[in-house]
Structure formats: structure tokens, C-alpha cells
C-alpha positions as CSV (number, residue, x, y, z in Angstrom):
1,M,59.5,139.6,123.7
2,G,57.2,138.9,126.4
3,V,55.7,135.7,126.2
4,D,51.8,135.5,127.2
5,P,52.0,133.5,130.5
6,G,48.6,132.2,130.1
7,N,49.3,130.9,126.7
8,R,52.6,129.4,128.3
9,E,50.7,127.8,130.9
10,E,48.2,126.4,128.5
11,Q,51.1,125.0,126.1
12,Q,52.4,123.1,129.4
13,R,49.1,122.1,130.5
14,R,48.6,120.8,126.7
15,E,52.0,119.0,126.8
16,L,51.4,117.2,130.2
17,E,47.9,116.2,128.9
18,E,49.4,114.3,126.0
19,I,52.5,112.6,127.6
20,R,49.8,111.4,130.3
21,N,47.4,110.0,127.5
22,S,50.6,108.3,126.2
23,F,51.6,106.3,129.5
24,R,47.9,105.6,129.6
25,Q,48.1,103.9,126.3
26,I,51.4,102.4,126.7
27,G,49.9,101.0,129.9
28,I,46.8,99.8,128.3
29,R,49.1,98.4,125.5
30,M,52.0,96.3,128.0
31,G,49.6,95.9,131.2
32,S,50.3,96.8,134.4
33,L,52.9,95.0,136.8
34,F,50.1,95.0,139.7
35,E,47.2,95.7,138.6
36,P,45.1,95.2,135.4
37,A,44.4,98.1,133.3
38,Q,41.1,98.4,131.4
39,E,40.0,101.4,129.2
40,R,37.2,103.1,129.7
41,G,34.5,104.5,126.7
42,N,35.9,108.0,127.0
43,G,39.6,106.9,126.4
44,T,40.9,107.3,130.2
45,A,42.4,103.6,131.6
46,E,40.5,102.4,134.5
47,V,42.2,100.0,137.3
48,E,40.4,97.6,139.0
49,A,41.4,97.2,142.8
50,D,42.2,93.7,144.0
51,A,39.6,93.9,146.4
52,E,37.1,94.0,143.7
53,A,38.7,91.6,141.7
54,S,39.1,89.2,144.6
55,K,35.3,89.7,145.2
56,P,33.1,86.7,144.2
57,S,30.6,88.1,142.2
58,K,27.2,87.8,143.0
59,P,24.4,87.0,140.5
60,S,22.7,89.8,139.5
61,E,18.7,90.3,139.5
62,P,17.5,89.7,136.2
63,E,16.3,92.8,134.1
64,P,12.6,92.4,133.7
65,G,12.9,91.7,129.8
66,E,15.5,88.7,130.3
67,P,15.1,85.2,131.6
68,E,15.9,84.7,135.1
69,G,18.6,81.8,134.1
70,Q,20.7,84.3,132.1
71,Q,23.4,86.6,133.5
72,P,23.9,89.8,131.8
73,D,26.8,90.2,129.6
74,A,29.8,91.4,131.7
75,P,33.5,91.3,131.1
76,A,35.5,88.8,132.9
77,P,38.5,90.4,134.6
78,T,41.7,88.8,133.2
79,R,44.6,89.2,135.3
80,R,48.0,88.7,133.4
81,T,51.0,87.3,134.8
82,P,53.9,89.7,134.6
83,T,56.6,88.8,132.6
84,W,58.9,88.2,135.0
85,V,57.6,85.7,136.7
86,V,58.0,82.5,134.3
87,P,61.8,83.1,134.3
88,A,62.3,83.5,137.8
89,V,59.8,80.3,138.6
90,I,62.1,78.4,135.8
91,A,65.1,79.9,137.4
92,L,63.8,78.7,141.0
93,V,62.8,75.3,139.7
94,C,66.3,75.1,137.7
95,L,68.4,76.0,141.1
96,L,66.5,73.5,143.5
97,A,66.9,70.6,140.7
98,G,70.5,71.1,140.3
99,G,71.3,71.7,143.9
100,G,69.3,68.4,144.8
101,L,71.1,66.4,142.5
102,G,74.3,67.8,143.3
103,Y,73.2,66.7,146.8
104,L,72.5,63.5,145.7
105,L,75.6,62.6,143.5
106,H,78.0,63.8,146.1
107,R,77.0,61.8,149.0
108,P,77.9,58.1,148.4
109,A,75.4,55.3,148.6
110,A,75.1,54.0,152.4
111,A,75.5,50.4,151.0
112,S,78.9,51.2,149.1
113,L,79.9,52.3,152.7
114,E,82.5,49.8,154.2
115,P,84.0,50.4,157.4
116,V,87.7,50.3,156.6
117,A,90.2,49.5,159.2
118,P,93.2,51.6,159.0
119,A,96.5,49.9,157.9
120,V,99.3,50.6,160.7
121,I,102.4,49.9,159.5
122,T,105.2,50.3,161.8
123,R,109.1,49.9,160.0
124,T,112.2,51.3,161.9
125,I,114.6,52.8,159.6
126,V,117.8,53.6,160.7
127,R,119.4,56.5,158.5
128,D,123.1,57.7,159.5
129,K,122.9,61.5,159.2
130,P,125.5,62.3,156.4
131,V,128.5,63.8,157.4
132,A,130.5,66.4,154.6
133,P,134.1,65.3,154.2
134,P,137.2,67.8,155.8
135,A,137.8,69.1,152.1
136,C,134.1,69.9,151.8
137,L,133.7,72.2,154.9
138,E,137.6,73.5,154.3
139,A,136.2,74.3,150.7
140,A,132.9,76.4,152.4
141,R,135.4,78.1,154.9
142,R,137.4,79.7,151.7
143,A,134.6,80.4,149.7
144,D,133.2,82.2,152.9
145,E,136.3,84.2,153.2
146,T,136.5,85.0,149.6
147,M,133.1,86.5,149.7
148,D,133.7,88.7,152.4
149,M,136.8,90.1,150.2
150,L,134.8,90.6,147.4
151,V,132.1,92.5,149.5
152,R,134.5,94.6,151.2
153,N,135.9,95.3,147.5
154,V,139.9,94.2,148.4
155,R,141.2,93.8,145.2
156,D,145.0,92.8,145.7
157,R,147.1,89.9,146.3
158,R,145.2,88.6,149.2
159,L,141.8,88.0,147.1
160,S,143.8,86.3,144.4
161,L,145.5,83.8,147.1
162,A,142.0,83.6,148.6
163,L,140.8,82.5,145.5
164,K,143.2,80.0,144.8
165,A,143.1,78.6,147.9
166,Y,139.0,78.1,147.4
167,T,139.5,76.4,144.1
168,V,142.0,73.8,145.4
169,A,139.5,72.7,148.1
170,S,136.6,72.3,146.3
171,Q,138.3,70.3,143.7
172,A,139.5,68.1,146.9
173,C,135.7,68.5,148.1
174,R,134.7,66.8,145.0
175,R,137.1,64.1,145.0
176,E,136.3,62.7,148.1
177,A,132.7,63.0,147.6
178,S,132.0,61.4,144.8
179,P,132.0,57.3,145.4
């Protein structure tokens, strides 16, 4: 089943032309982001160059049938502002206004600034270093001994005696430390 190569190329050309026309129509309706597009009489889009649009228009010579004071009716070139410019300008103005207000509100007024003399207070406090009662030191030593036996997995009468000695020392520590 062979397809005629000439017919296939012709079909591709037609599809390409349809796509181009579609994009031209969209460009005419939406407007270009860079230059305005105007439709010619034959249906194609014409884009005016910036140089032509920015040149001042020279008054053309009147035609023989026209009065000298009138200019021929020529469509005025219209420039469209891109749609993203307005939100960008609003965002920029808001950013600058917010930054300025934040700067002004953060700074205290110069009149309210008074030199404040630092208050120097010197006071000597004598504190005695608390010393643990000897019974508490003994309780801590007995606790260390008991923990060592538990860590080494000694589970005999020595552990039982060390635990009883710790309990007695801990109770003596509580009695001495309480007022």
C-alpha cells in the first residue's frame, strides 16, 4: 500500500499553512507581546516595526482633489500594554511602599531618643559553698559500689549487703540534710 509522495507532501503543506493561519489569527486577537499586529486585506498579519511606530509622522502632501488642511484618513497605530505589566507595576509599588513603611515604623523618632545613663549597681554577695554532709557522701559511695556490682552481674550475698548498706546511708543522708 504505497502512498503517493506528492500527495503526502501536499497534505503536509496544507496542514502547515492551516497551523500558521491559526497562529496568525490568535496573534491578531491576542496582540503581540513585543509589537502590535495588524491584519492586511488578504488575511495575513503585518507587524509594524518599532522604528516606524516611533517616527513622527510627516504630513503628507494633499492629493489634487482634497483641501490642503486635511490629512488622509490613516489608521493610527495603537500600542497595547502587555498584560503582565500592570500587575508587575502594582507589585513593585506595593513592595516599595511596604519597605518604606517598615523602615519608617521600625526606626524610633529622634525626639524620643534620650541618652540613658547605664545604672551600675555594685553589691557584694558572700555565699558559702554548700558542703554535703558526710552521710550523703557515704551514701553516694555505697550507691557507686552497688551499681558496679549490678553492671558486672554479681548476684550473690555481696550485692545484698551492699544494697542494705546503701539504704541505711541514704536514710542517714536524708536525716542530716533536712532542716
